[in-house]
C-alpha positions as CSV (number, residue, x, y, z in Angstrom):
1,M,0.0,0.0,0.0
2,D,2.8,2.4,0.9
3,T,4.6,1.7,-2.4
4,S,1.5,2.5,-4.4
5,V,1.0,5.7,-2.5
6,K,4.6,6.7,-3.2
7,K,4.2,5.9,-6.9
8,T,1.0,8.0,-7.0
9,M,2.7,10.9,-5.3
10,S,5.7,10.8,-7.6
11,I,3.4,10.8,-10.6
12,L,1.4,13.8,-9.2
13,K,4.7,15.6,-8.6
14,Y,5.8,15.0,-12.1
15,F,2.6,16.4,-13.6
16,K,2.7,19.3,-11.2
17,S,6.3,20.1,-12.3
18,R,5.2,19.9,-15.9
19,Q,2.5,22.5,-15.2
20,L,5.1,24.9,-13.9
21,V,6.7,25.3,-17.3
22,F,5.6,27.5,-20.2
23,N,4.6,25.5,-23.3
24,Q,5.9,26.5,-26.7
25,V,3.2,29.0,-27.6
26,E,3.2,30.6,-24.1
27,R,7.0,31.0,-24.3
28,I,6.6,33.0,-27.5
29,Y,3.7,35.0,-26.2
30,F,5.4,35.8,-22.8
31,L,8.5,37.3,-24.4
32,Q,6.5,39.1,-27.1
33,V,4.2,40.9,-24.6
34,L,7.2,41.6,-22.3
35,G,9.0,43.2,-25.2
36,E,6.0,45.3,-26.2
37,M,5.4,46.6,-22.7
38,I,9.0,47.4,-22.1
39,Q,9.0,49.2,-25.4
40,Q,6.1,51.3,-24.2
41,G,8.0,52.3,-21.0
42,F,6.9,49.7,-18.5
43,S,9.4,48.0,-16.2
44,I,9.9,44.3,-16.1
45,N,8.0,44.0,-12.8
46,Q,5.1,46.1,-14.1
47,S,5.0,44.0,-17.2
48,L,4.9,40.8,-15.3
49,Q,2.2,42.0,-13.0
50,F,0.0,42.8,-16.0
51,M,0.8,39.4,-17.6
52,K,-0.7,37.7,-14.6
53,I,-4.0,38.9,-16.1
54,L,-3.1,37.8,-19.7
55,L,-1.7,34.5,-18.6
56,A,-4.1,33.6,-15.8
57,K,-3.3,29.9,-16.0
58,R,0.4,30.7,-15.4
59,V,0.0,33.0,-12.4
60,V,2.1,30.7,-10.2
61,I,5.0,30.8,-12.7
62,I,4.9,34.6,-13.0
63,D,4.7,34.9,-9.2
64,Q,7.8,32.7,-8.9
65,I,9.6,34.8,-11.5
66,L,8.7,38.0,-9.6
67,Q,9.9,36.5,-6.4
68,K,13.2,35.4,-7.9
69,L,13.7,38.9,-9.4
70,S,13.0,40.5,-6.1
71,S,15.6,38.3,-4.4
72,G,18.3,39.5,-6.8
73,Q,18.3,37.0,-9.6
74,S,18.7,38.2,-13.1
75,F,15.8,37.8,-15.6
76,D,17.8,35.7,-18.0
77,Q,18.7,33.2,-15.3
78,T,15.2,33.1,-13.9
79,I,13.4,32.0,-17.1
80,I,15.6,28.9,-17.6
81,A,13.5,27.0,-15.0
82,Y,10.3,27.7,-17.0
83,G,11.1,26.2,-20.4
84,Y,13.6,28.6,-22.0
85,S,17.0,27.3,-23.2
86,S,20.3,28.4,-21.9
87,R,21.0,29.9,-25.3
88,I,18.0,32.2,-25.0
89,A,19.2,33.1,-21.5
90,A,22.7,33.9,-22.8
91,Q,21.2,36.0,-25.6
92,L,19.2,38.1,-23.1
93,F,22.2,38.4,-20.7
94,F,24.5,39.7,-23.4
95,A,21.8,41.9,-24.9
96,Q,21.6,43.7,-21.5
97,K,25.3,44.2,-21.7
98,Q,25.0,45.5,-25.2
99,G,22.1,47.8,-24.4
100,R,19.5,46.1,-26.7
101,F,17.4,44.0,-24.3
102,T,14.1,44.9,-25.9
103,Q,15.4,44.3,-29.4
104,A,16.7,40.9,-28.3
105,L,13.3,40.0,-27.0
106,F,11.7,40.6,-30.4
107,E,14.5,38.7,-32.2
108,I,14.1,35.7,-29.9
109,V,10.3,35.8,-30.5
110,D,10.9,35.8,-34.3
111,H,13.3,32.9,-33.9
112,L,10.9,30.9,-31.7
113,K,8.1,31.5,-34.2
114,T,10.2,30.2,-37.0
115,I,11.0,27.0,-35.1
116,H,7.4,26.6,-34.1
117,D,6.2,27.0,-37.7
118,Y,8.7,24.4,-38.9
119,Q,7.7,22.0,-36.2
120,K,4.1,22.3,-37.3
121,K,5.1,21.8,-40.9
122,L,7.1,18.7,-40.0
123,I,4.2,17.3,-38.0
124,K,1.8,18.0,-40.8
125,T,4.1,16.3,-43.3
126,L,4.6,13.2,-41.2
127,I,1.4,12.6,-39.4
128,Y,-0.5,10.8,-42.2
129,P,2.4,8.5,-43.3
130,C,3.2,7.7,-39.6
131,F,-0.5,6.9,-39.0
132,L,-0.4,4.5,-42.0
133,M,2.8,3.0,-40.8
134,V,1.4,2.3,-37.3
135,F,-1.8,0.8,-38.8
136,L,0.1,-1.4,-41.2
137,T,2.5,-2.5,-38.5
138,C,-0.5,-3.6,-36.3
139,L,-2.0,-5.3,-39.4
140,L,1.3,-7.2,-40.0
141,F,1.4,-8.5,-36.4
142,A,-2.2,-9.5,-36.7
143,M,-1.5,-11.4,-39.9
144,R,1.5,-13.1,-38.3
145,H,-0.4,-14.2,-35.3
146,W,-3.7,-15.3,-36.8
147,M,-3.4,-15.8,-40.6
148,L,0.2,-17.1,-41.0
149,P,-0.5,-20.5,-39.4
150,H,-3.4,-21.0,-41.8
151,I,-1.4,-19.9,-44.8
152,L,1.4,-22.3,-43.9
153,S,-1.0,-25.2,-43.6
154,F,-1.8,-24.8,-47.4
155,I,1.9,-24.8,-48.4
156,N,4.0,-27.9,-48.9
157,E,7.5,-27.8,-47.4
158,D,9.0,-29.3,-50.6
159,I,7.5,-26.4,-52.6
160,L,9.0,-23.9,-50.2
161,N,12.4,-25.4,-50.8
162,T,12.1,-24.7,-54.5
163,H,10.7,-21.2,-54.1
164,V,13.5,-19.3,-52.3
165,F,11.7,-15.9,-52.3
166,A,8.6,-17.5,-50.7
167,R,10.7,-19.2,-48.1
168,Y,12.5,-16.0,-47.1
169,L,9.2,-14.0,-47.1
170,L,7.6,-16.5,-44.7
171,I,10.7,-16.5,-42.5
172,L,10.5,-12.7,-42.4
173,F,6.8,-12.8,-41.3
174,T,7.4,-15.7,-38.9
175,F,10.2,-13.9,-37.0
176,L,8.7,-10.4,-37.4
177,P,8.4,-9.6,-33.7
178,Q,11.9,-10.7,-33.0
179,I,13.3,-8.8,-36.0
180,S,11.4,-5.6,-35.0
181,I,12.5,-5.7,-31.4
182,A,16.1,-6.4,-32.4
183,L,16.2,-3.5,-34.9
184,L,14.6,-1.1,-32.4
185,S,17.0,-2.2,-29.7
186,I,20.0,-1.8,-31.9
187,C,18.9,1.7,-33.0
188,L,18.2,2.7,-29.4
189,I,21.5,1.4,-28.1
190,F,23.4,3.0,-31.0
191,Y,21.7,6.3,-30.3
192,L,22.3,6.2,-26.6
193,I,26.0,5.3,-27.0
194,I,26.5,8.1,-29.5
195,D,24.6,10.6,-27.3
196,F,26.5,9.6,-24.2
197,Y,29.8,9.8,-26.0
198,L,29.1,13.2,-27.5
199,M,27.8,14.6,-24.2
200,Q,31.1,13.6,-22.5
201,M,33.0,15.7,-24.9
202,P,33.7,19.5,-24.7
203,V,31.4,21.5,-26.9
204,L,34.0,22.5,-29.4
205,K,35.3,18.9,-29.7
206,R,31.8,17.8,-30.3
207,F,31.3,20.3,-33.1
208,Q,34.6,19.3,-34.6
209,L,33.6,15.7,-34.7
210,L,30.2,16.4,-36.1
211,A,31.7,18.8,-38.7
212,K,33.7,15.8,-40.1
213,T,30.7,13.5,-40.2
214,P,29.3,12.9,-43.7
215,L,25.8,14.1,-44.6
216,I,25.6,16.5,-41.6
217,D,29.0,18.2,-41.9
218,Q,27.8,21.2,-44.0
219,A,24.7,21.7,-41.8
220,I,26.9,21.7,-38.6
221,K,29.3,24.3,-40.2
222,K,26.5,26.5,-41.3
223,Y,24.9,26.4,-37.8
224,A,28.2,27.2,-36.1
225,S,28.9,30.0,-38.6
226,Y,25.4,31.4,-38.0
227,R,25.8,31.4,-34.3
228,L,29.2,33.2,-34.3
229,A,28.2,35.7,-37.0
230,D,25.0,36.5,-35.3
231,E,26.6,37.1,-31.9
232,L,29.5,39.1,-33.3
233,S,27.1,41.4,-35.2
234,Y,25.3,42.3,-31.9
235,F,28.6,42.8,-30.0
236,Y,30.0,45.0,-32.7
237,A,26.7,46.9,-32.9
238,G,26.9,47.5,-29.2
239,G,30.4,49.1,-29.6
240,F,32.4,46.1,-28.3
241,S,35.8,45.3,-29.9
242,M,36.7,41.7,-30.6
243,Q,38.9,41.5,-27.5
244,E,36.2,43.0,-25.3
245,T,33.7,40.5,-26.7
246,L,36.0,37.6,-26.0
247,D,36.7,38.8,-22.5
248,L,32.9,39.2,-21.8
249,L,32.2,35.7,-23.1
250,I,35.0,34.2,-21.0
251,M,33.9,36.1,-17.9
252,Y,30.3,35.0,-18.2
253,P,30.3,31.4,-19.5
254,I,26.5,31.2,-19.9
255,D,26.5,29.7,-23.4
256,P,29.0,26.7,-23.5
257,F,29.6,27.0,-27.2
258,L,30.4,30.7,-27.1
259,S,32.5,30.6,-23.9
260,E,34.6,27.6,-25.2
261,L,35.1,29.3,-28.5
262,A,36.1,32.6,-26.8
263,N,38.7,30.7,-24.8
264,Y,40.0,29.1,-27.9
265,L,40.3,32.3,-29.8
266,H,41.9,34.1,-26.8
267,Q,44.6,31.4,-26.7
268,Q,45.1,31.7,-30.4
269,F,45.5,35.4,-30.1
270,L,48.1,35.0,-27.4
271,A,50.0,32.6,-29.7
272,G,50.1,35.3,-32.4
273,R,47.5,33.8,-34.8
274,D,45.0,36.1,-36.4
275,L,41.3,35.6,-36.3
276,R,40.9,34.4,-39.9
277,D,43.5,31.6,-39.4
278,S,42.1,30.7,-36.0
279,L,38.6,30.2,-37.4
280,N,39.8,28.1,-40.4
281,H,42.1,26.0,-38.1
282,I,39.3,24.9,-35.8
283,G,37.3,23.4,-38.7
284,I,33.8,24.0,-37.6
285,F,33.0,27.1,-39.6
286,T,32.4,27.8,-43.3
287,Q,35.3,29.3,-45.3
288,T,33.1,32.2,-46.1
289,L,32.8,33.3,-42.5
290,S,36.4,34.1,-42.1
291,L,36.4,36.1,-45.4
292,V,33.3,38.1,-44.2
293,I,35.1,39.0,-40.9
294,Y,38.3,39.8,-42.7
295,Q,36.5,42.1,-45.2
296,G,34.6,43.7,-42.3
297,E,37.8,44.4,-40.4
298,L,39.3,46.1,-43.5
299,T,36.3,48.5,-43.8
300,S,35.4,48.7,-40.1
301,Q,32.0,47.2,-40.9
302,T,32.4,43.8,-39.2
303,G,29.1,44.1,-37.3
304,Q,27.0,44.9,-40.4
305,K,28.6,42.3,-42.6
306,C,28.4,39.6,-39.9
307,K,24.7,40.4,-39.6
308,L,24.1,40.2,-43.3
309,Y,26.0,36.9,-43.5
310,A,24.1,35.5,-40.5
311,E,20.8,36.3,-42.2
312,K,21.9,34.8,-45.5
313,I,23.2,31.5,-43.9
314,F,20.0,31.2,-41.9
315,E,17.9,31.4,-45.1
316,E,20.1,28.7,-46.6
317,V,19.6,26.5,-43.6
318,V,15.8,27.0,-43.8
319,E,15.8,26.3,-47.5
320,D,17.8,23.2,-47.0
321,L,15.4,22.0,-44.3
322,N,12.5,22.6,-46.8
323,K,14.2,20.4,-49.4
324,K,14.8,17.6,-46.9
325,L,11.2,17.8,-45.7
326,S,9.9,17.4,-49.2
327,F,11.7,14.0,-49.4
328,I,10.5,12.6,-46.2
329,Q,6.9,11.9,-47.2
330,P,7.7,10.2,-50.5
331,I,10.2,7.9,-48.8
332,L,7.7,6.9,-46.1
333,F,5.1,6.2,-48.8
334,I,7.6,4.0,-50.6
335,V,8.2,2.0,-47.4
336,I,4.4,1.7,-46.9
337,A,4.0,0.5,-50.5
338,V,6.7,-2.2,-49.9
339,I,4.9,-3.4,-46.8
340,V,1.6,-3.6,-48.6
341,M,3.2,-5.5,-51.4
342,A,4.8,-7.9,-48.9
343,M,1.4,-8.5,-47.2
344,Y,-0.3,-9.1,-50.5
345,L,2.4,-11.7,-51.5
346,V,2.0,-13.5,-48.2
347,L,-1.7,-13.7,-48.7
348,M,-1.2,-15.0,-52.3
349,L,1.5,-17.5,-51.4
350,P,-0.8,-20.6,-51.4
351,M,-1.9,-19.7,-54.9
352,L,1.5,-18.8,-56.2
353,T,3.1,-22.0,-54.9
354,M,0.3,-24.3,-55.9
355,E,1.4,-27.1,-58.2
356,I,-0.8,-27.5,-61.3
């Protein structure tokens, strides 16, 4: 009895903790309203007090945020506990240092909206094929359990020995549960091993490894280049030099990627290597990024050129995702067609192997 009570309490605590986190739509709305109110002259505390009316279901969260702010915690660190990533916290923290906190709020909102739109598009693309896959999988297991024994009773073993394709098809359906469980287990174990291995590595080492991995190498380099170019554009726009930017990122290691990169570049500068060579040497950025920064330094327009390049590479990543999404549905339908064909062949085996 005590054990069941403890389990029930733990389940209730889990759902309660899940309720104390903004969902995706609320995270966007929260920052958007906050940015609009600050833009109109309200303080963060005043904005949060008003949002208790707009987000009545999240009054507990907003009260907790207000309490943490009154105790001296910064806003960027406070929101991590309520569904926001450490990267967003880092963006807000450095935006305060750069004097563009309100602008950063709107930029984060736009970014979150873009991600949300692509997630909806992905779900819309995959939901119908996935539903068919689940339905056909259940049908396959039902056939294997109820129909396969009857089908085998109509087929002579001597005939199976002469029909290799039929024999292997029946073996596949006979051991379908074992094969499915084995494949899922192998995929899961493989994923967990890779995930554990990558998580043990420093962030830069992880990026270097992924940047050498076929199929995803260009995507990783574009993502890393976008992150660096985007951040540099804001620091330069705020009047920071490269050295001041690195010092700030090292002093406040909120974003692991940026802080490790800043440490690396700082060490490279001490060794007498310039920024362009340092970026090319690490191997996680596109060749174009170093050229953009070099051209920007020559014309004292590094911030503007980094911003333009970040926007360009983000558009390229989005376009690349669109292309890959367009291939997912046809591939799934091909798999479904193969499964349907296999089911049809199994049902027709008694007729196909019948001796005249």
